[in-house]
C-alpha positions in Angstrom: 108.0 82.2 94.7 110.0 84.7 96.9 113.7 83.9 97.2 113.3 83.8 100.9 111.2 80.7 100.5 113.6 79.2 98.0 116.9 79.8 99.7 116.1 80.9 103.2 113.6 78.5 104.5 115.0 79.0 108.0 114.0 82.7 108.3 110.9 83.7 110.2 109.4 85.4 107.1 109.7 82.1 105.1 108.0 80.1 107.9 105.1 82.6 108.1 104.8 82.8 104.3 104.8 79.0 103.9 102.0 78.7 106.5 100.1 81.4 104.7 100.6 79.7 101.3 99.1 76.5 102.7 96.2 78.5 104.1 95.6 80.1 100.7 95.9 76.7 98.9 93.3 75.2 101.2 91.0 78.2 100.7 91.2 77.9 96.9 92.8 81.4 96.4 95.2 81.6 93.5 98.6 82.9 94.6 100.7 84.4 91.8 104.5 84.8 92.1 105.9 87.7 90.1 109.5 88.9 89.6 110.4 92.5 89.0 112.8 93.4 86.2 112.2 97.1 85.7 113.1 97.0 82.0 111.0 99.9 80.8 110.3 102.1 83.8 109.8 102.1 87.6 106.0 101.7 87.3 104.6 98.8 89.2 101.5 98.8 87.0 103.5 98.5 83.7 103.4 94.8 82.6 106.7 95.2 80.7 108.5 95.6 84.0 107.6 92.1 85.2 109.2 88.9 84.1 105.8 87.3 83.7 104.6 90.1 81.3 101.7 91.1 83.5 101.2 93.6 86.2 100.2 92.5 89.7 96.5 92.2 90.3 95.1 94.4 92.9 93.5 91.5 94.9 96.0 90.5 97.5 97.3 87.4 95.7 100.5 88.7 94.2 103.8 87.5 95.8 106.3 90.1 94.5 110.0 89.5 94.4 112.5 92.3 93.8 116.1 91.3 93.0 118.7 92.5 90.5 117.0 94.8 88.0 117.4 97.6 85.6 115.4 100.1 87.6 115.6 100.4 91.4 113.1 103.2 91.7 109.6 101.8 92.1 106.6 104.0 91.3 103.3 103.2 92.9 100.8 105.0 90.7 97.6 103.7 92.3 96.6 101.7 95.3 97.7 98.1 95.3 96.9 95.1 97.5 99.6 92.3 97.4 100.2 89.1 99.3 103.9 89.7 100.0 107.0 91.8 99.2 110.4 90.2 99.0 113.6 92.0 98.3 116.3 89.4 97.7 120.1 89.3 98.2 120.6 89.6 94.4 119.9 93.3 94.4 123.0 95.4 93.9 121.7 98.6 95.3 118.8 99.7 97.5 115.3 100.3 96.3 113.5 103.6 96.4 109.7 103.9 96.4 108.1 106.8 94.6 104.6 107.7 93.3 101.9 110.3 92.9 98.8 111.1 94.8 98.2 109.2 98.1 98.1 105.6 97.1 97.7 102.7 99.6 99.8 99.6 99.5 98.0 96.8 101.3 100.3 94.1 102.5 98.9 90.6 103.1 99.8 87.7 105.3 102.9 86.9 103.3 104.5 90.0 104.9 107.7 91.7 104.0 111.3 90.4 103.6 114.4 92.3 102.8 117.6 90.2 102.7 119.6 92.7 100.7 121.5 94.2 103.6 120.7 97.6 101.9 118.0 100.2 102.5 114.5 100.5 101.2 113.2 104.0 101.5 110.4 106.2 100.2 110.3 109.8 99.0 106.6 110.0 98.8 103.6 109.8 101.2 102.0 106.4 101.1 99.6 104.5 103.2 100.7 101.0 104.2 97.6 99.1 105.0 98.1 96.0 107.2 94.8 94.3 107.7 96.2 91.1 109.2 99.4 90.0 111.1 102.6 90.1 109.0 106.3 89.3 109.5 108.6 92.1 108.6 112.1 90.6 107.9 114.9 93.1 107.4 118.6 92.4 106.9 119.5 95.9 105.9 118.0 99.3 106.7 114.4 99.7 105.8 112.3 102.8 106.4 108.6 103.5 106.7 109.4 107.2 106.4 106.6 108.9 104.5 104.4 105.8 104.9 101.3 106.2 107.1 100.5 102.7 108.4 96.9 101.7 108.8 94.9 98.6 109.7 94.7 96.3 112.6 97.3 93.7 111.7 100.4 93.2 113.9 103.9 93.6 112.7 106.7 91.2 113.8 110.1 92.6 113.0 112.8 90.0 112.3 116.3 90.1 110.8 119.3 92.2 111.8 118.3 95.4 109.9 116.6 98.5 111.1 112.9 99.4 110.5 112.1 103.1 111.0 108.5 103.8 111.8 107.5 107.1 110.0 109.1 110.5 109.9 108.3 114.0 111.1 105.5 114.6 108.6 103.6 111.3 109.2 101.9 109.4 112.0 100.5 105.9 112.3 97.4 106.7 114.4 95.3 104.7 111.9 97.1 101.6 112.8 96.0 99.6 115.9 98.1 96.5 115.6 100.8 95.2 118.0 104.5 95.5 117.4 106.9 92.6 118.1 110.6 93.1 117.7 112.3 89.7 117.3 115.5 90.9 115.7 117.3 94.0 114.6 116.0 97.5 115.5 112.8 99.4 115.3 113.3 103.2 115.4 110.7 105.9 116.0 110.8 109.6 116.6 107.4 110.1 118.3 104.8 108.0 120.2 102.3 108.4 117.3 104.6 106.4 115.1 103.8 103.4 117.2 100.1 103.5 116.2 96.9 104.5 117.8 96.9 104.9 121.6 94.6 102.3 123.3 91.8 103.6 125.4 92.9 101.5 128.3 96.1 99.7 129.3 96.9 97.0 126.8 99.5 94.4 127.9 102.1 93.5 125.4 101.2 96.0 122.7 105.0 96.3 122.2 106.9 93.0 122.7 110.6 93.0 122.9 111.5 89.5 121.8 115.2 89.7 121.0 115.6 93.1 119.2 116.1 96.7 120.0 113.6 99.5 120.6 115.2 102.7 119.5 113.5 106.1 120.3 115.4 108.6 118.1 114.2 111.7 120.0 113.1 112.9 123.4 109.5 111.6 123.9 107.0 110.0 126.1 105.7 106.5 125.3 101.9 106.3 126.1 101.2 104.6 129.4 98.5 102.4 127.8 101.1 100.8 125.5 102.0 97.7 127.6 105.6 96.5 127.0 106.4 92.8 127.4 110.0 91.6 127.5 110.0 88.0 126.3 113.7 87.5 125.1 116.9 89.3 125.8 116.5 92.8 124.3 117.7 96.4 124.3 116.3 99.9 124.7 118.7 102.2 123.0 118.4 106.0 123.1 120.6 108.7 121.6 123.0 110.2 124.2 121.1 113.5 124.5 117.5 112.3 124.6 115.1 111.6 127.5 112.3 109.0 127.1 109.6 108.7 129.8 107.3 105.6 130.2 104.6 105.3 132.8 102.9 102.1 131.6 103.3 98.6 132.8 106.3 96.6 131.6 106.1 92.8 132.1 108.2 89.7 131.4 111.3 88.1 132.8 113.9 88.2 130.1 117.0 90.4 130.3 116.8 94.0 129.1 119.7 96.4 128.5 119.5 100.2 128.5 121.9 101.9 126.3 122.7 105.7 126.2 120.4 108.5 127.1 118.0 108.9 130.0 115.0 106.5 130.5 112.5 107.6 133.2 110.2 104.9 134.5 107.2 106.0 136.6 104.8 103.0 136.4 104.2 100.1 138.8 105.9 97.5 136.6 105.8 93.7 137.2 108.9 93.1 135.0 111.1 90.6 136.9 114.1 90.2 134.6 117.6 91.7 134.9 117.8 95.3 133.7 121.4 96.2 132.8 122.2 99.9 133.1 124.6 100.0 130.2 127.3 102.4 128.9 126.3 106.1 128.9 122.8 105.2 130.0 120.9 106.7 133.0 117.9 104.9 134.4 115.7 107.1 136.6 113.3 105.4 139.0 110.3 107.7 139.5 107.8 105.4 141.1 107.6 103.6 144.5 107.6 100.2 142.9 108.9 100.9 139.4 111.2 97.9 139.3 110.2 96.2 142.5 110.6 92.7 141.0 113.6 93.3 138.7 117.3 92.9 139.3 119.2 96.1 138.5 122.7 95.5 137.2 124.4 98.9 137.2 127.5 98.2 135.3 128.1 101.0 132.8 125.8 103.9 133.5 123.9 105.6 136.3 121.0 104.7 138.5 119.1 107.9 139.6 115.9 108.7 141.4 112.9 110.9 140.9 111.0 109.8 144.0 111.9 109.8 147.7 111.3 106.2 148.4 111.5 103.2 146.0 111.9 99.4 146.1 114.0 97.3 143.7 114.0 93.5 143.4 117.8 93.2 143.7 120.9 95.3 143.1 124.2 94.4 141.5 127.0 96.4 139.8 130.0 98.5 140.4 129.0 102.1 139.7 128.7 105.1 142.1 125.1 105.6 143.2 123.7 108.7 144.9 120.7 108.3 147.2 119.3 111.7 146.5 116.2 113.1 144.6 117.0 116.7 144.0 117.8 117.8 147.5 115.7 115.1 149.3 117.2 111.9 150.6 116.1 108.7 149.0 115.0 105.6 151.0 116.1 102.6 148.8 114.8 99.1 149.6 116.7 96.2 148.1 115.9 92.5 147.9 112.2 92.3 147.1 112.7 89.5 144.6 114.7 87.4 147.1 117.8 87.2 144.8 121.4 87.1 146.1 123.6 89.8 144.6 126.8 91.9 145.2 127.2 95.6 144.8 130.7 96.9 144.7 130.1 100.5 143.7 130.1 103.4 146.2 126.7 104.4 147.6 126.7 108.1 148.6 124.7 111.1 149.8 122.0 111.5 152.5 119.7 108.6 151.7 119.1 105.3 153.5 119.3 101.6 152.6 116.9 98.9 153.7 117.5 95.2 153.1 114.3 93.3 152.5 113.6 89.8 151.1 115.2 86.5 152.0 118.2 86.8 149.7 121.7 88.1 150.5 123.0 91.6 149.5 126.8 91.8 149.7 128.3 95.3 149.9 132.0 95.6 149.1 132.4 99.3 148.5 133.6 102.1 150.9 130.1 103.6 151.1 129.5 107.1 152.4 125.7 107.5 152.6 124.5 108.8 155.9 120.8 107.9 156.2 121.4 104.6 158.0 120.8 100.9 157.2 117.9 98.7 158.2 118.0 94.9 157.8 114.5 93.5 158.0 114.9 90.2 156.1 117.6 88.1 154.6 121.3 88.9 155.1 123.3 92.0 154.5 127.0 91.0 154.2 129.6 93.7 154.8 132.7 92.5 152.8 134.4 95.9 152.2 138.1 96.2 152.6 138.2 99.9 153.3 135.8 102.4 154.8 132.3 101.4 155.9 130.0 99.1 154.0 127.0 100.8 155.5 128.2 104.4 155.3 128.2 106.6 158.3 124.7 106.0 159.6 123.4 103.7 162.2 122.6 100.0 161.5 119.4 98.3 162.8 118.9 94.6 162.5 115.2 93.7 162.9 113.5 90.3 163.2 114.3 88.1 160.2 117.5 90.0 159.3 121.1 89.1 159.7 124.3 91.2 159.6 127.3 89.3 158.5 130.6 89.7 156.6 134.3 90.3 157.1 134.3 94.0 156.6 133.6 97.1 158.7 130.4 98.7 159.8 131.3 102.1 161.3 127.9 103.1 162.6 126.3 102.1 165.9 124.5 98.8 165.5 121.4 97.6 167.3 120.1 94.0 167.3 116.4 94.1 168.0 114.4 91.0 169.0 114.7 88.4 166.2 117.7 90.1 164.6 121.0 88.2 164.2 124.6 88.9 163.8 127.0 86.4 162.2 130.6 87.6 161.7 132.6 86.5 158.7 131.8 84.4 155.7 132.0 81.2 157.7 133.9 82.0 159.8 135.7 85.4 160.1 135.9 88.8 161.8 133.3 91.6 161.6 134.2 95.0 162.8 131.5 97.4 164.0 130.9 100.5 166.0 129.2 100.3 169.4 126.5 97.7 169.7 123.3 97.2 171.6 121.8 93.7 172.1 118.1 93.4 172.9 116.4 90.4 174.4 115.3 87.9 171.7 118.3 88.8 169.4 121.1 86.4 168.7 124.7 85.7 167.7 125.4 82.9 165.3 129.0 81.8 166.1 130.7 79.5 163.6 133.9 77.4 164.1 135.8 75.0 161.8 138.8 74.1 164.0 138.6 73.7 167.8 142.3 74.6 168.2 142.3 77.2 165.4 142.8 81.0 165.3 140.3 83.7 166.2 138.8 85.3 163.1 140.1 82.6 160.8 138.8 79.4 162.3 136.1 80.8 164.5 134.1 84.0 164.5 135.1 87.1 166.2 133.1 90.3 166.7 135.4 93.3 167.0 133.6 96.4 168.5 135.1 99.8 168.4 133.1 101.2 171.4 130.9 99.6 173.9 128.6 96.6 173.9 125.4 97.2 175.8 123.4 94.1 176.8 119.7 94.9 177.4 118.6 91.3 177.6 117.3 89.9 180.9 116.7 86.5 182.4 113.1 86.7 181.3 113.9 87.9 177.8 117.2 86.3 176.9 119.8 86.8 174.1 120.6 83.6 172.2 124.2 82.6 171.5 124.4 79.8 168.9 127.6 77.8 168.4 127.7 76.1 165.0 130.2 73.5 164.0 131.6 73.4 160.4 133.9 71.1 158.5 137.2 72.4 157.3 135.6 73.4 154.0 133.0 75.5 155.9 130.1 73.2 155.3 127.9 71.8 158.0 129.5 69.0 160.0 131.7 68.1 162.9 134.5 70.6 163.7 138.0 69.1 163.6 140.3 68.8 166.6 137.5 68.9 169.1 137.8 66.5 172.1 134.9 66.3 174.4 137.3 65.4 177.3 139.1 68.7 176.9 138.3 72.2 178.0 138.2 75.2 175.5 137.9 78.9 175.8 137.2 81.3 172.9 137.1 85.1 172.8 134.0 85.8 170.7 133.6 89.6 171.3 136.2 92.2 171.8 135.4 95.9 172.6 137.4 99.0 173.2 134.9 100.6 175.6 133.8 97.6 177.7 130.7 95.5 178.0 127.8 96.9 180.0 124.8 95.1 181.5 126.2 91.5 181.2 124.4 88.9 183.2 125.0 85.2 182.4 121.4 84.5 183.3 120.3 86.7 180.4 121.8 84.4 177.8 120.6 81.1 176.3 123.2 79.0 174.6 121.6 77.0 171.8 124.1 74.3 170.8 121.8 72.5 168.4 124.0 73.5 165.5 127.1 72.1 167.1 127.1 68.5 165.9 130.1 67.1 167.6 129.5 64.8 170.6 130.1 66.9 173.8 130.0 63.9 176.1 128.0 65.7 178.8 130.2 68.8 178.7 128.7 72.3 179.0 129.0 75.7 177.4 129.1 79.0 179.3 129.7 82.7 178.7 131.7 85.1 180.9 133.5 88.4 180.8 137.2 88.7 180.5 140.0 91.3 180.1 138.5 93.7 182.6 135.0 93.3 181.2 136.1 94.4 177.7 135.8 90.9 176.1 133.2 88.2 176.0 134.4 84.6 176.2 132.7 81.3 175.3 134.0 78.3 177.3 133.4 74.6 176.9 134.0 72.5 180.1 134.4 68.8 179.7 132.3 66.5 181.8 135.4 64.8 183.5 136.1 68.2 185.1 132.7 68.4 186.6 132.0 66.1 189.7 128.8 64.1 189.4 126.3 64.1 192.2 127.3 60.5 193.1 130.9 61.6 193.4 129.9 64.2 195.9 128.0 61.5 198.0 131.0 59.2 197.9 133.3 61.9 199.1 130.9 62.8 201.9 130.7 59.2 203.0 134.5 58.9 203.1 134.8 62.1 205.1 132.3 60.8 207.7 134.1 57.4 208.0 137.4 59.2 208.5 136.0 61.4 211.2 134.6 58.3 213.1 137.9 56.5 212.9 139.7 59.6 214.2 137.3 59.9 217.2 137.6 56.2 218.1 141.3 56.4 218.0 141.4 59.4 220.3 139.0 57.7 222.8 141.2 54.5 222.9 144.3 56.6 223.5 142.6 58.3 226.4 141.7 55.1 228.1 145.2 53.7 227.7 146.7 56.8 229.3 144.3 56.5 232.2 145.3 53.0 232.7 149.0 53.7 232.5 148.7 56.6 235.0 147.3 54.3 237.8 149.6 53.8 240.8 
């Protein structure tokens, strides 16, 4: 029995082999375990080289184990069909396969296991026939160089070692099985080493299930080879190579790109996190190449081979240039609705669009000039220097919100349905000139009624002018929102409904144009404190450069009944006054009689 079964029952090869043994037992097939000693020569057909004194039968029932031996050069003189091959940890050196002619080694369901931590290589052209699925467990480095793989069986690579699929003088086009990498590395120097190219797109023909796919040269992976990412895996290239893939990549597990240039052109449905790792360049050359994935650009470069593309989400800290050759790139971010932060510098002449319901936070001093559009979710400008949105204009459309504590230098337009919400609950947002359309809104948050502007309640600081285009028939909505001291929803502290308050909510350097109180609706549904009948109002201040929000307590506002009472008292006083004058006149007349 192979040592993997005896001592390594936890390994994937052992589990597959055990299951196959049961299947063989139930089918009545006789499985024969044989151990190599190599006492006489390296010939696999010489009975004296086997501990059992017989050579393996060519019928697929031999389970061969290669451990410590006299000879480590194995000679395959003729075609041989075996159940399994196991190279154990007892071996003191690597094995070399040799032979004559063009023999075929057919490997059965027991598969292949190499736990030596050393290499198994070949210096002769063989055909490795795989008629059924096998597990290929490698702890060291094993090569299929000079082996032409054939058959329809799938290969599952396990173990920490490396499996190299073929060499320059071989191809595996006679093999039509699937490849699953569940551990270690599978290297290949050309697409034909991966087997026959399917006539149509075949999902999951290559499955990355926890290992590394390693193209060792510049090449194109056939588009019909579907790639599935089912566990955290890696695509590793050499630093000077370019690999292009135009097929469909699926799955949701994490994938890391390492070194070299990977060009993706297909409309992938992959929805995991792709990490652009050290010395790696990922080039997006399709409109929806990674439209569902989160890109984490932490060690390499994100580049573009198309003028417009969408990504699921964007995070990282690297410089990114929105340019394709000499053409600006329109990058849409947020299609998978995730919330992420990008702290790198975004540059060049392209544009940025925020889509999806999540939040994208920009903390870098960005310099791109193509403008920013917020069509859904929130774009949070939290930069400490420069402009979070570069030098271009900012447009906030219906469903979008501009927020943050940083600076947006370009002119900002709030279209109908667009919102602005300074701070990170609460805070100050600095922008260039702004235009407010009817139907747009300002979400104003406060956590202390007697607090400080920009710290305890929101402030919008505009370098330039604020133009209000709202009208009494198409109003702008101002929404006060109360927060607890910890900036969660709740009643604001230090608020007394019997007191009056005034807050500066907008400052400008160039003045406010087009203001009309009748063009504003104040929606106080988010202010949960009891206001006791008090009212909110907006008015200009500081020579029309500032906008102030005021709360007027009910006690300072006479009720209609109060007006009636005052009117009654005034009428009574007037009547008394007139009667007094009349009486005085009569008395004088009387006193003036002779």
